Backbone atoms as SQL, in Angstrom:
CREATE TABLE atoms (id INTEGER PRIMARY KEY, chain TEXT, resi INTEGER, resn TEXT, atom TEXT, x REAL, y REAL, z REAL);
INSERT INTO atoms VALUES
  (1, 'A', 1, 'MET', 'N', -46.638, -168.568, -94.982),
  (2, 'A', 1, 'MET', 'CA', -47.071, -169.072, -93.683),
  (3, 'A', 1, 'MET', 'C', -48.426, -168.442, -93.323),
  (4, 'A', 2, 'SER', 'N', -49.216, -169.194, -92.648),
  (5, 'A', 2, 'SER', 'CA', -50.498, -168.661, -92.190),
  (6, 'A', 2, 'SER', 'C', -50.267, -167.775, -90.958),
  (7, 'A', 3, 'ARG', 'N', -51.256, -166.975, -90.594),
  (8, 'A', 3, 'ARG', 'CA', -51.184, -166.132, -89.405),
  (9, 'A', 3, 'ARG', 'C', -50.890, -167.001, -88.179),
  (10, 'A', 4, 'LYS', 'N', -51.552, -168.144, -88.101),
  (11, 'A', 4, 'LYS', 'CA', -51.368, -169.044, -86.956),
  (12, 'A', 4, 'LYS', 'C', -49.924, -169.540, -86.883),
  (13, 'A', 5, 'GLU', 'N', -49.342, -169.884, -88.023),
  (14, 'A', 5, 'GLU', 'CA', -47.956, -170.356, -88.054),
  (15, 'A', 5, 'GLU', 'C', -46.974, -169.246, -87.640),
  (16, 'A', 6, 'VAL', 'N', -47.227, -168.043, -88.117),
  (17, 'A', 6, 'VAL', 'CA', -46.375, -166.911, -87.739),
  (18, 'A', 6, 'VAL', 'C', -46.516, -166.653, -86.241),
  (19, 'A', 7, 'TYR', 'N', -47.739, -166.647, -85.748),
  (20, 'A', 7, 'TYR', 'CA', -47.979, -166.450, -84.312),
  (21, 'A', 7, 'TYR', 'C', -47.262, -167.516, -83.480),
  (22, 'A', 8, 'ASN', 'N', -47.306, -168.767, -83.943),
  (23, 'A', 8, 'ASN', 'CA', -46.618, -169.841, -83.219),
  (24, 'A', 8, 'ASN', 'C', -45.120, -169.567, -83.126),
  (25, 'A', 9, 'GLU', 'N', -44.535, -169.100, -84.225),
  (26, 'A', 9, 'GLU', 'CA', -43.106, -168.786, -84.248),
  (27, 'A', 9, 'GLU', 'C', -42.788, -167.612, -83.324),
  (28, 'A', 10, 'ILE', 'N', -43.625, -166.600, -83.361),
  (29, 'A', 10, 'ILE', 'CA', -43.424, -165.432, -82.497),
  (30, 'A', 10, 'ILE', 'C', -43.545, -165.846, -81.033),
  (31, 'A', 11, 'GLU', 'N', -44.558, -166.626, -80.724),
  (32, 'A', 11, 'GLU', 'CA', -44.770, -167.057, -79.339),
  (33, 'A', 11, 'GLU', 'C', -43.626, -167.935, -78.847),
  (34, 'A', 12, 'GLU', 'N', -43.082, -168.756, -79.730),
  (35, 'A', 12, 'GLU', 'CA', -41.940, -169.587, -79.364),
  (36, 'A', 12, 'GLU', 'C', -40.741, -168.714, -78.976),
  (37, 'A', 13, 'MET', 'N', -40.574, -167.594, -79.664),
  (38, 'A', 13, 'MET', 'CA', -39.442, -166.717, -79.392),
  (39, 'A', 13, 'MET', 'C', -39.680, -165.825, -78.175),
  (40, 'A', 14, 'PHE', 'N', -40.900, -165.286, -78.012),
  (41, 'A', 14, 'PHE', 'CA', -41.177, -164.291, -76.975),
  (42, 'A', 14, 'PHE', 'C', -42.008, -164.800, -75.804),
  (43, 'A', 15, 'GLY', 'N', -42.641, -165.945, -75.966),
  (44, 'A', 15, 'GLY', 'CA', -43.533, -166.432, -74.919),
  (45, 'A', 15, 'GLY', 'C', -44.926, -165.829, -75.010),
  (46, 'A', 16, 'LEU', 'N', -45.137, -164.983, -75.989),
  (47, 'A', 16, 'LEU', 'CA', -46.427, -164.345, -76.265),
  (48, 'A', 16, 'LEU', 'C', -46.364, -163.735, -77.656),
  (49, 'A', 17, 'VAL', 'N', -47.509, -163.296, -78.153),
  (50, 'A', 17, 'VAL', 'CA', -47.552, -162.567, -79.427),
  (51, 'A', 17, 'VAL', 'C', -47.840, -161.109, -79.084),
  (52, 'A', 18, 'PRO', 'N', -46.826, -160.242, -79.172),
  (53, 'A', 18, 'PRO', 'CA', -47.050, -158.836, -78.862),
  (54, 'A', 18, 'PRO', 'C', -48.114, -158.203, -79.763),
  (55, 'A', 19, 'THR', 'N', -48.850, -157.270, -79.200),
  (56, 'A', 19, 'THR', 'CA', -49.935, -156.587, -79.911),
  (57, 'A', 19, 'THR', 'C', -49.455, -155.959, -81.213),
  (58, 'A', 20, 'MET', 'N', -48.223, -155.461, -81.241),
  (59, 'A', 20, 'MET', 'CA', -47.738, -154.805, -82.465),
  (60, 'A', 20, 'MET', 'C', -47.771, -155.759, -83.655),
  (61, 'A', 21, 'PHE', 'N', -47.606, -157.064, -83.414),
  (62, 'A', 21, 'PHE', 'CA', -47.707, -158.036, -84.500),
  (63, 'A', 21, 'PHE', 'C', -49.161, -158.390, -84.784),
  (64, 'A', 22, 'LYS', 'N', -49.990, -158.387, -83.763),
  (65, 'A', 22, 'LYS', 'CA', -51.413, -158.696, -83.957),
  (66, 'A', 22, 'LYS', 'C', -52.098, -157.628, -84.809),
  (67, 'A', 23, 'GLU', 'N', -51.585, -156.406, -84.766),
  (68, 'A', 23, 'GLU', 'CA', -52.181, -155.306, -85.521),
  (69, 'A', 23, 'GLU', 'C', -51.822, -155.330, -87.000),
  (70, 'A', 24, 'LEU', 'N', -50.817, -156.105, -87.382),
  (71, 'A', 24, 'LEU', 'CA', -50.405, -156.162, -88.784),
  (72, 'A', 24, 'LEU', 'C', -51.445, -156.902, -89.623),
  (73, 'A', 25, 'PRO', 'N', -51.698, -156.436, -90.836),
  (74, 'A', 25, 'PRO', 'CA', -52.647, -157.141, -91.712),
  (75, 'A', 25, 'PRO', 'C', -52.037, -158.460, -92.197),
  (76, 'A', 26, 'ASP', 'N', -52.903, -159.387, -92.552),
  (77, 'A', 26, 'ASP', 'CA', -52.459, -160.686, -93.063),
  (78, 'A', 26, 'ASP', 'C', -51.462, -160.528, -94.215),
  (79, 'A', 27, 'SER', 'N', -51.697, -159.543, -95.059),
  (80, 'A', 27, 'SER', 'CA', -50.876, -159.372, -96.257),
  (81, 'A', 27, 'SER', 'C', -49.414, -159.066, -95.966),
  (82, 'A', 28, 'SER', 'N', -49.095, -158.532, -94.774),
  (83, 'A', 28, 'SER', 'CA', -47.699, -158.193, -94.489),
  (84, 'A', 28, 'SER', 'C', -47.147, -158.826, -93.219),
  (85, 'A', 29, 'LEU', 'N', -47.957, -159.565, -92.485),
  (86, 'A', 29, 'LEU', 'CA', -47.511, -160.140, -91.211),
  (87, 'A', 29, 'LEU', 'C', -46.243, -160.978, -91.360),
  (88, 'A', 30, 'GLU', 'N', -46.250, -161.944, -92.254),
  (89, 'A', 30, 'GLU', 'CA', -45.084, -162.821, -92.387),
  (90, 'A', 30, 'GLU', 'C', -43.842, -162.044, -92.808),
  (91, 'A', 31, 'LEU', 'N', -43.995, -161.135, -93.775),
  (92, 'A', 31, 'LEU', 'CA', -42.850, -160.346, -94.242),
  (93, 'A', 31, 'LEU', 'C', -42.289, -159.466, -93.123),
  (94, 'A', 32, 'GLU', 'N', -43.174, -158.817, -92.376),
  (95, 'A', 32, 'GLU', 'CA', -42.723, -157.961, -91.275),
  (96, 'A', 32, 'GLU', 'C', -42.035, -158.776, -90.185),
  (97, 'A', 33, 'TRP', 'N', -42.567, -159.956, -89.874),
  (98, 'A', 33, 'TRP', 'CA', -41.960, -160.814, -88.856),
  (99, 'A', 33, 'TRP', 'C', -40.570, -161.273, -89.298),
  (100, 'A', 34, 'GLN', 'N', -40.452, -161.693, -90.564),
  (101, 'A', 34, 'GLN', 'CA', -39.150, -162.140, -91.062),
  (102, 'A', 34, 'GLN', 'C', -38.131, -160.997, -91.018),
  (103, 'A', 35, 'LEU', 'N', -38.548, -159.816, -91.421),
  (104, 'A', 35, 'LEU', 'CA', -37.660, -158.657, -91.397),
  (105, 'A', 35, 'LEU', 'C', -37.297, -158.274, -89.957),
  (106, 'A', 36, 'PHE', 'N', -38.270, -158.288, -89.064),
  (107, 'A', 36, 'PHE', 'CA', -38.030, -157.965, -87.662),
  (108, 'A', 36, 'PHE', 'C', -36.994, -158.922, -87.075),
  (109, 'A', 37, 'LYS', 'N', -37.171, -160.217, -87.313),
  (110, 'A', 37, 'LYS', 'CA', -36.214, -161.206, -86.792),
  (111, 'A', 37, 'LYS', 'C', -34.818, -160.935, -87.326),
  (112, 'A', 38, 'ARG', 'N', -34.725, -160.712, -88.621),
  (113, 'A', 38, 'ARG', 'CA', -33.413, -160.526, -89.252),
  (114, 'A', 38, 'ARG', 'C', -32.721, -159.263, -88.753),
  (115, 'A', 39, 'VAL', 'N', -33.419, -158.175, -88.747),
  (116, 'A', 39, 'VAL', 'CA', -32.798, -156.891, -88.410),
  (117, 'A', 39, 'VAL', 'C', -32.658, -156.690, -86.904),
  (118, 'A', 40, 'GLN', 'N', -33.673, -157.057, -86.142),
  (119, 'A', 40, 'GLN', 'CA', -33.696, -156.746, -84.715),
  (120, 'A', 40, 'GLN', 'C', -33.106, -157.831, -83.821),
  (121, 'A', 41, 'LEU', 'N', -33.152, -159.097, -84.241),
  (122, 'A', 41, 'LEU', 'CA', -32.827, -160.169, -83.311),
  (123, 'A', 41, 'LEU', 'C', -31.641, -161.039, -83.695),
  (124, 'A', 42, 'GLU', 'N', -31.476, -161.328, -84.977),
  (125, 'A', 42, 'GLU', 'CA', -30.407, -162.231, -85.380),
  (126, 'A', 42, 'GLU', 'C', -29.045, -161.561, -85.297),
  (127, 'A', 43, 'GLU', 'N', -28.012, -162.368, -85.126),
  (128, 'A', 43, 'GLU', 'CA', -26.654, -161.851, -85.122),
  (129, 'A', 43, 'GLU', 'C', -26.315, -161.281, -86.498),
  (130, 'A', 44, 'GLY', 'N', -25.555, -160.227, -86.506),
  (131, 'A', 44, 'GLY', 'CA', -25.117, -159.613, -87.750),
  (132, 'A', 44, 'GLY', 'C', -23.677, -159.167, -87.603),
  (133, 'A', 45, 'PRO', 'N', -23.182, -158.385, -88.538),
  (134, 'A', 45, 'PRO', 'CA', -21.796, -157.914, -88.453),
  (135, 'A', 45, 'PRO', 'C', -21.534, -157.069, -87.196),
  (136, 'A', 46, 'ILE', 'N', -22.553, -156.365, -86.737),
  (137, 'A', 46, 'ILE', 'CA', -22.446, -155.598, -85.492),
  (138, 'A', 46, 'ILE', 'C', -23.071, -156.456, -84.400),
  (139, 'A', 47, 'PRO', 'N', -22.328, -156.761, -83.338),
  (140, 'A', 47, 'PRO', 'CA', -22.914, -157.581, -82.262),
  (141, 'A', 47, 'PRO', 'C', -24.205, -156.952, -81.715),
  (142, 'A', 48, 'ASN', 'N', -25.146, -157.806, -81.316),
  (143, 'A', 48, 'ASN', 'CA', -26.463, -157.340, -80.872),
  (144, 'A', 48, 'ASN', 'C', -26.395, -156.303, -79.758),
  (145, 'A', 49, 'LYS', 'N', -25.471, -156.448, -78.826),
  (146, 'A', 49, 'LYS', 'CA', -25.353, -155.461, -77.748),
  (147, 'A', 49, 'LYS', 'C', -25.147, -154.062, -78.334),
  (148, 'A', 50, 'TYR', 'N', -24.267, -153.951, -79.303),
  (149, 'A', 50, 'TYR', 'CA', -23.971, -152.641, -79.887),
  (150, 'A', 50, 'TYR', 'C', -25.096, -152.167, -80.799),
  (151, 'A', 51, 'ARG', 'N', -25.743, -153.098, -81.495),
  (152, 'A', 51, 'ARG', 'CA', -26.904, -152.697, -82.302),
  (153, 'A', 51, 'ARG', 'C', -27.998, -152.142, -81.410),
  (154, 'A', 52, 'GLU', 'N', -28.211, -152.778, -80.259),
  (155, 'A', 52, 'GLU', 'CA', -29.239, -152.278, -79.335),
  (156, 'A', 52, 'GLU', 'C', -28.848, -150.930, -78.743),
  (157, 'A', 53, 'LEU', 'N', -27.567, -150.719, -78.480),
  (158, 'A', 53, 'LEU', 'CA', -27.133, -149.403, -78.000),
  (159, 'A', 53, 'LEU', 'C', -27.356, -148.340, -79.076),
  (160, 'A', 54, 'ILE', 'N', -27.158, -148.700, -80.333),
  (161, 'A', 54, 'ILE', 'CA', -27.490, -147.786, -81.430),
  (162, 'A', 54, 'ILE', 'C', -28.989, -147.509, -81.413),
  (163, 'A', 55, 'GLY', 'N', -29.789, -148.553, -81.200),
  (164, 'A', 55, 'GLY', 'CA', -31.244, -148.384, -81.106),
  (165, 'A', 55, 'GLY', 'C', -31.645, -147.473, -79.960),
  (166, 'A', 56, 'VAL', 'N', -30.966, -147.603, -78.823),
  (167, 'A', 56, 'VAL', 'CA', -31.226, -146.713, -77.685),
  (168, 'A', 56, 'VAL', 'C', -30.951, -145.271, -78.096),
  (169, 'A', 57, 'ALA', 'N', -29.822, -145.051, -78.759),
  (170, 'A', 57, 'ALA', 'CA', -29.449, -143.696, -79.171),
  (171, 'A', 57, 'ALA', 'C', -30.444, -143.123, -80.181),
  (172, 'A', 58, 'ILE', 'N', -30.829, -143.913, -81.168),
  (173, 'A', 58, 'ILE', 'CA', -31.790, -143.443, -82.172),
  (174, 'A', 58, 'ILE', 'C', -33.128, -143.121, -81.523),
  (175, 'A', 59, 'SER', 'N', -33.579, -143.994, -80.631),
  (176, 'A', 59, 'SER', 'CA', -34.881, -143.761, -80.006),
  (177, 'A', 59, 'SER', 'C', -34.854, -142.530, -79.107),
  (178, 'A', 60, 'ALA', 'N', -33.690, -142.236, -78.534),
  (179, 'A', 60, 'ALA', 'CA', -33.582, -141.014, -77.737),
  (180, 'A', 60, 'ALA', 'C', -33.741, -139.776, -78.619),
  (181, 'A', 61, 'VAL', 'N', -33.119, -139.807, -79.791),
  (182, 'A', 61, 'VAL', 'CA', -33.201, -138.665, -80.707),
  (183, 'A', 61, 'VAL', 'C', -34.603, -138.538, -81.302),
  (184, 'A', 62, 'THR', 'N', -35.213, -139.665, -81.661),
  (185, 'A', 62, 'THR', 'CA', -36.549, -139.610, -82.268),
  (186, 'A', 62, 'THR', 'C', -37.648, -139.443, -81.218),
  (187, 'A', 63, 'LYS', 'N', -37.274, -139.590, -79.957),
  (188, 'A', 63, 'LYS', 'CA', -38.196, -139.415, -78.825),
  (189, 'A', 63, 'LYS', 'C', -39.365, -140.402, -78.874),
  (190, 'A', 64, 'CYS', 'N', -39.046, -141.647, -79.254),
  (191, 'A', 64, 'CYS', 'CA', -40.065, -142.703, -79.282),
  (192, 'A', 64, 'CYS', 'C', -39.956, -143.511, -78.000),
  (193, 'A', 65, 'ARG', 'N', -40.929, -143.388, -77.124),
  (194, 'A', 65, 'ARG', 'CA', -40.841, -144.086, -75.842),
  (195, 'A', 65, 'ARG', 'C', -40.963, -145.590, -76.002),
  (196, 'A', 66, 'TYR', 'N', -41.672, -146.044, -77.009),
  (197, 'A', 66, 'TYR', 'CA', -41.767, -147.484, -77.265),
  (198, 'A', 66, 'TYR', 'C', -40.393, -148.040, -77.641),
  (199, 'A', 67, 'CYS', 'N', -39.747, -147.370, -78.579),
  (200, 'A', 67, 'CYS', 'CA', -38.420, -147.807, -79.029),
  (201, 'A', 67, 'CYS', 'C', -37.392, -147.670, -77.908),
  (202, 'A', 68, 'ALA', 'N', -37.471, -146.590, -77.151),
  (203, 'A', 68, 'ALA', 'CA', -36.526, -146.392, -76.042),
  (204, 'A', 68, 'ALA', 'C', -36.636, -147.542, -75.053),
  (205, 'A', 69, 'PHE', 'N', -37.849, -147.907, -74.702),
  (206, 'A', 69, 'PHE', 'CA', -38.048, -149.005, -73.759),
  (207, 'A', 69, 'PHE', 'C', -37.568, -150.322, -74.359),
  (208, 'A', 70, 'PHE', 'N', -37.978, -150.615, -75.592),
  (209, 'A', 70, 'PHE', 'CA', -37.610, -151.860, -76.261),
  (210, 'A', 70, 'PHE', 'C', -36.095, -152.004, -76.355),
  (211, 'A', 71, 'HIS', 'N', -35.426, -150.996, -76.909),
  (212, 'A', 71, 'HIS', 'CA', -33.990, -151.115, -77.141),
  (213, 'A', 71, 'HIS', 'C', -33.191, -151.094, -75.839),
  (214, 'A', 72, 'THR', 'N', -33.664, -150.360, -74.843),
  (215, 'A', 72, 'THR', 'CA', -32.978, -150.374, -73.545),
  (216, 'A', 72, 'THR', 'C', -33.042, -151.767, -72.925),
  (217, 'A', 73, 'GLU', 'N', -34.214, -152.369, -72.946),
  (218, 'A', 73, 'GLU', 'CA', -34.356, -153.702, -72.353),
  (219, 'A', 73, 'GLU', 'C', -33.567, -154.752, -73.133),
  (220, 'A', 74, 'LEU', 'N', -33.574, -154.654, -74.491),
  (221, 'A', 74, 'LEU', 'CA', -32.793, -155.613, -75.266),
  (222, 'A', 74, 'LEU', 'C', -31.295, -155.361, -75.135),
  (223, 'A', 75, 'ALA', 'N', -30.899, -154.112, -74.968),
  (224, 'A', 75, 'ALA', 'CA', -29.479, -153.825, -74.719),
  (225, 'A', 75, 'ALA', 'C', -29.044, -154.499, -73.417),
  (226, 'A', 76, 'LYS', 'N', -29.860, -154.364, -72.370),
  (227, 'A', 76, 'LYS', 'CA', -29.546, -155.015, -71.091),
  (228, 'A', 76, 'LYS', 'C', -29.521, -156.529, -71.257),
  (229, 'A', 77, 'LEU', 'N', -30.487, -157.072, -71.984),
  (230, 'A', 77, 'LEU', 'CA', -30.555, -158.509, -72.224),
  (231, 'A', 77, 'LEU', 'C', -29.285, -159.003, -72.924),
  (232, 'A', 78, 'ASN', 'N', -28.710, -158.141, -73.759),
  (233, 'A', 78, 'ASN', 'CA', -27.486, -158.485, -74.486),
  (234, 'A', 78, 'ASN', 'C', -26.215, -158.049, -73.758),
  (235, 'A', 79, 'GLY', 'N', -26.347, -157.682, -72.478),
  (236, 'A', 79, 'GLY', 'CA', -25.161, -157.425, -71.659),
  (237, 'A', 79, 'GLY', 'C', -24.744, -155.986, -71.489),
  (238, 'A', 80, 'ALA', 'N', -25.512, -155.030, -71.996),
  (239, 'A', 80, 'ALA', 'CA', -25.148, -153.624, -71.829),
  (240, 'A', 80, 'ALA', 'C', -25.338, -153.190, -70.375),
  (241, 'A', 81, 'THR', 'N', -24.419, -152.393, -69.901),
  (242, 'A', 81, 'THR', 'CA', -24.507, -151.859, -68.543),
  (243, 'A', 81, 'THR', 'C', -25.272, -150.537, -68.564),
  (244, 'A', 82, 'ASP', 'N', -25.674, -150.090, -67.383),
  (245, 'A', 82, 'ASP', 'CA', -26.329, -148.782, -67.275),
  (246, 'A', 82, 'ASP', 'C', -25.400, -147.683, -67.779),
  (247, 'A', 83, 'GLU', 'N', -24.109, -147.821, -67.523),
  (248, 'A', 83, 'GLU', 'CA', -23.141, -146.812, -67.973),
  (249, 'A', 83, 'GLU', 'C', -23.053, -146.777, -69.494),
  (250, 'A', 84, 'GLU', 'N', -23.107, -147.945, -70.145),
  (251, 'A', 84, 'GLU', 'CA', -23.068, -147.982, -71.609),
  (252, 'A', 84, 'GLU', 'C', -24.334, -147.380, -72.200),
  (253, 'A', 85, 'ILE', 'N', -25.472, -147.646, -71.576),
  (254, 'A', 85, 'ILE', 'CA', -26.738, -147.081, -72.049),
  (255, 'A', 85, 'ILE', 'C', -26.709, -145.560, -71.914),
  (256, 'A', 86, 'GLU', 'N', -26.248, -145.070, -70.777),
  (257, 'A', 86, 'GLU', 'CA', -26.150, -143.615, -70.580),
  (258, 'A', 86, 'GLU', 'C', -25.197, -143.003, -71.592),
  (259, 'A', 87, 'ASP', 'N', -24.083, -143.670, -71.859),
  (260, 'A', 87, 'ASP', 'CA', -23.105, -143.160, -72.810),
  (261, 'A', 87, 'ASP', 'C', -23.695, -143.096, -74.219),
  (262, 'A', 88, 'ALA', 'N', -24.472, -144.108, -74.601),
  (263, 'A', 88, 'ALA', 'CA', -25.117, -144.103, -75.918),
  (264, 'A', 88, 'ALA', 'C', -26.086, -142.927, -76.044),
  (265, 'A', 89, 'VAL', 'N', -26.857, -142.678, -74.978),
  (266, 'A', 89, 'VAL', 'CA', -27.812, -141.572, -74.993),
  (267, 'A', 89, 'VAL', 'C', -27.076, -140.231, -75.017),
  (268, 'A', 90, 'HIS', 'N', -26.007, -140.136, -74.246),
  (269, 'A', 90, 'HIS', 'CA', -25.233, -138.892, -74.228),
  (270, 'A', 90, 'HIS', 'C', -24.602, -138.632, -75.589),
  (271, 'A', 91, 'TYR', 'N', -24.095, -139.671, -76.228),
  (272, 'A', 91, 'TYR', 'CA', -23.524, -139.538, -77.565),
  (273, 'A', 91, 'TYR', 'C', -24.588, -139.068, -78.559),
  (274, 'A', 92, 'ALA', 'N', -25.793, -139.653, -78.459),
  (275, 'A', 92, 'ALA', 'CA', -26.890, -139.249, -79.349),
  (276, 'A', 92, 'ALA', 'C', -27.244, -137.780, -79.138),
  (277, 'A', 93, 'LYS', 'N', -27.288, -137.351, -77.878),
  (278, 'A', 93, 'LYS', 'CA', -27.596, -135.950, -77.565),
  (279, 'A', 93, 'LYS', 'C', -26.553, -135.019, -78.177),
  (280, 'A', 94, 'SER', 'N', -25.295, -135.387, -78.027),
  (281, 'A', 94, 'SER', 'CA', -24.223, -134.562, -78.575),
  (282, 'A', 94, 'SER', 'C', -24.288, -134.516, -80.099),
  (283, 'A', 95, 'SER', 'N', -24.461, -135.681, -80.723),
  (284, 'A', 95, 'SER', 'CA', -24.521, -135.734, -82.189),
  (285, 'A', 95, 'SER', 'C', -25.702, -134.943, -82.732),
  (286, 'A', 96, 'ALA', 'N', -26.867, -135.112, -82.105),
  (287, 'A', 96, 'ALA', 'CA', -28.060, -134.389, -82.558),
  (288, 'A', 96, 'ALA', 'C', -27.871, -132.879, -82.382),
  (289, 'A', 97, 'GLY', 'N', -27.238, -132.498, -81.289),
  (290, 'A', 97, 'GLY', 'CA', -26.999, -131.076, -81.044),
  (291, 'A', 97, 'GLY', 'C', -26.071, -130.462, -82.078),
  (292, 'A', 98, 'TRP', 'N', -24.955, -131.155, -82.358),
  (293, 'A', 98, 'TRP', 'CA', -24.025, -130.632, -83.358),
  (294, 'A', 98, 'TRP', 'C', -24.659, -130.644, -84.746),
  (295, 'A', 99, 'SER', 'N', -25.453, -131.648, -85.045),
  (296, 'A', 99, 'SER', 'CA', -26.144, -131.699, -86.331),
  (297, 'A', 99, 'SER', 'C', -27.059, -130.491, -86.494),
  (298, 'A', 100, 'THR', 'N', -27.800, -130.179, -85.443),
  (299, 'A', 100, 'THR', 'CA', -28.683, -129.014, -85.462),
  (300, 'A', 100, 'THR', 'C', -27.882, -127.741, -85.717),
  (301, 'A', 101, 'TYR', 'N', -26.757, -127.630, -85.042),
  (302, 'A', 101, 'TYR', 'CA', -25.931, -126.427, -85.125),
  (303, 'A', 101, 'TYR', 'C', -25.337, -126.239, -86.521),
  (304, 'A', 102, 'VAL', 'N', -24.629, -127.261, -87.034),
  (305, 'A', 102, 'VAL', 'CA', -23.959, -127.089, -88.324),
  (306, 'A', 102, 'VAL', 'C', -24.954, -127.011, -89.475),
  (307, 'A', 103, 'ASN', 'N', -26.069, -127.728, -89.382),
  (308, 'A', 103, 'ASN', 'CA', -27.093, -127.622, -90.422),
  (309, 'A', 103, 'ASN', 'C', -27.806, -126.285, -90.358),
  (310, 'A', 104, 'GLY', 'N', -28.105, -125.840, -89.139),
  (311, 'A', 104, 'GLY', 'CA', -28.797, -124.561, -88.972),
  (312, 'A', 104, 'GLY', 'C', -27.977, -123.388, -89.481),
  (313, 'A', 105, 'LEU', 'N', -26.664, -123.455, -89.277),
  (314, 'A', 105, 'LEU', 'CA', -25.784, -122.395, -89.774),
  (315, 'A', 105, 'LEU', 'C', -25.445, -122.563, -91.249),
  (316, 'A', 106, 'GLN', 'N', -25.800, -123.723, -91.811),
  (317, 'A', 106, 'GLN', 'CA', -25.518, -124.043, -93.210),
  (318, 'A', 106, 'GLN', 'C', -24.039, -123.837, -93.543),
  (319, 'A', 107, 'LEU', 'N', -23.188, -124.438, -92.684),
  (320, 'A', 107, 'LEU', 'CA', -21.755, -124.354, -92.926),
  (321, 'A', 107, 'LEU', 'C', -21.417, -124.976, -94.271),
  (322, 'A', 108, 'ASP', 'N', -20.348, -124.515, -94.859),
  (323, 'A', 108, 'ASP', 'CA', -19.908, -125.043, -96.153),
  (324, 'A', 108, 'ASP', 'C', -19.576, -126.527, -96.005),
  (325, 'A', 109, 'PHE', 'N', -20.295, -127.385, -96.717),
  (326, 'A', 109, 'PHE', 'CA', -20.131, -128.831, -96.572),
  (327, 'A', 109, 'PHE', 'C', -18.768, -129.312, -97.069),
  (328, 'A', 110, 'ASP', 'N', -18.309, -128.779, -98.191),
  (329, 'A', 110, 'ASP', 'CA', -17.004, -129.201, -98.717),
  (330, 'A', 110, 'ASP', 'C', -15.882, -128.833, -97.744),
  (331, 'A', 111, 'GLN', 'N', -15.970, -127.671, -97.134),
  (332, 'A', 111, 'GLN', 'CA', -14.973, -127.278, -96.144),
  (333, 'A', 111, 'GLN', 'C', -15.053, -128.194, -94.920),
  (334, 'A', 112, 'PHE', 'N', -16.267, -128.505, -94.496),
  (335, 'A', 112, 'PHE', 'CA', -16.464, -129.410, -93.359),
  (336, 'A', 112, 'PHE', 'C', -15.817, -130.764, -93.644),
  (337, 'A', 113, 'LYS', 'N', -16.094, -131.325, -94.834),
  (338, 'A', 113, 'LYS', 'CA', -15.509, -132.617, -95.209),
  (339, 'A', 113, 'LYS', 'C', -13.992, -132.546, -95.198),
  (340, 'A', 114, 'SER', 'N', -13.446, -131.497, -95.764),
  (341, 'A', 114, 'SER', 'CA', -11.994, -131.339, -95.825),
  (342, 'A', 114, 'SER', 'C', -11.394, -131.286, -94.424),
  (343, 'A', 115, 'GLU', 'N', -12.045, -130.560, -93.519),
  (344, 'A', 115, 'GLU', 'CA', -11.533, -130.448, -92.147),
  (345, 'A', 115, 'GLU', 'C', -11.619, -131.778, -91.398),
  (346, 'A', 116, 'VAL', 'N', -12.698, -132.514, -91.607),
  (347, 'A', 116, 'VAL', 'CA', -12.829, -133.830, -90.954),
  (348, 'A', 116, 'VAL', 'C', -11.744, -134.769, -91.460),
  (349, 'A', 117, 'LEU', 'N', -11.530, -134.809, -92.771),
  (350, 'A', 117, 'LEU', 'CA', -10.496, -135.675, -93.331),
  (351, 'A', 117, 'LEU', 'C', -9.109, -135.273, -92.846),
  (352, 'A', 118, 'GLN', 'N', -8.858, -133.980, -92.752),
  (353, 'A', 118, 'GLN', 'CA', -7.571, -133.488, -92.254),
  (354, 'A', 118, 'GLN', 'C', -7.375, -133.902, -90.789),
  (355, 'A', 119, 'ALA', 'N', -8.411, -133.771, -89.977),
  (356, 'A', 119, 'ALA', 'CA', -8.326, -134.154, -88.569),
  (357, 'A', 119, 'ALA', 'C', -8.098, -135.666, -88.428),
  (358, 'A', 120, 'CYS', 'N', -8.763, -136.466, -89.253),
  (359, 'A', 120, 'CYS', 'CA', -8.575, -137.922, -89.213),
  (360, 'A', 120, 'CYS', 'C', -7.152, -138.290, -89.619),
  (361, 'A', 121, 'GLU', 'N', -6.635, -137.648, -90.639),
  (362, 'A', 121, 'GLU', 'CA', -5.257, -137.916, -91.066),
  (363, 'A', 121, 'GLU', 'C', -4.276, -137.544, -89.962),
  (364, 'A', 122, 'HIS', 'N', -4.520, -136.445, -89.295),
  (365, 'A', 122, 'HIS', 'CA', -3.667, -136.043, -88.170),
  (366, 'A', 122, 'HIS', 'C', -3.715, -137.103, -87.065),
  (367, 'A', 123, 'ALA', 'N', -4.907, -137.578, -86.738),
  (368, 'A', 123, 'ALA', 'CA', -5.050, -138.610, -85.697),
  (369, 'A', 123, 'ALA', 'C', -4.313, -139.888, -86.099),
  (370, 'A', 124, 'ARG', 'N', -4.392, -140.266, -87.382),
  (371, 'A', 124, 'ARG', 'CA', -3.661, -141.453, -87.851),
  (372, 'A', 124, 'ARG', 'C', -2.165, -141.285, -87.687),
  (373, 'A', 125, 'SER', 'N', -1.657, -140.117, -88.044),
  (374, 'A', 125, 'SER', 'CA', -0.214, -139.896, -87.953),
  (375, 'A', 125, 'SER', 'C', 0.243, -139.864, -86.488),
  (376, 'A', 126, 'VAL', 'N', -0.542, -139.285, -85.622),
  (377, 'A', 126, 'VAL', 'CA', -0.200, -139.264, -84.190),
  (378, 'A', 126, 'VAL', 'C', -0.216, -140.701, -83.649),
  (379, 'A', 127, 'HIS', 'N', -1.231, -141.471, -84.038),
  (380, 'A', 127, 'HIS', 'CA', -1.343, -142.868, -83.580),
  (381, 'A', 127, 'HIS', 'C', -0.175, -143.692, -84.110),
  (382, 'A', 128, 'ALA', 'N', 0.181, -143.494, -85.385),
  (383, 'A', 128, 'ALA', 'CA', 1.285, -144.255, -85.978),
  (384, 'A', 128, 'ALA', 'C', 2.610, -143.899, -85.309),
  (385, 'A', 129, 'GLY', 'N', 2.772, -142.648, -84.928),
  (386, 'A', 129, 'GLY', 'CA', 3.987, -142.208, -84.247),
  (387, 'A', 129, 'GLY', 'C', 4.099, -142.733, -82.832),
  (388, 'A', 130, 'ALA', 'N', 2.979, -143.070, -82.224),
  (389, 'A', 130, 'ALA', 'CA', 2.975, -143.563, -80.843),
  (390, 'A', 130, 'ALA', 'C', 3.314, -145.057, -80.789),
  (391, 'A', 131, 'GLU', 'N', 3.285, -145.733, -81.925),
  (392, 'A', 131, 'GLU', 'CA', 3.544, -147.187, -81.927),
  (393, 'A', 131, 'GLU', 'C', 4.997, -147.510, -81.998);
């Protein structure tokens, strides 16, 4: 596709051609647009609302204000509530904090895996007993 054709497709979807696409070189514009549509916009195995909440969480950890704004607005567009957005960010904060802690202490990975699997098996047995 030519740049003009890609721009027409982008404008049809967004009502404008965002600068981030205008900055792409001709050699990768079409490929980047196709990938962006597939990964960021089209339906996939994970519903878009939840994918955007994942994006909110990732952008919070990476501290990218562009991504934080983009994914927050698309999460809302896909039906996410303020409470769900806050929960995604809080989850990211907790996960990043624990990651820092266990990696910084260089805990034994095999022991960690064994304990996680043991805890999951316990949760399964408790859940099965409650049914």
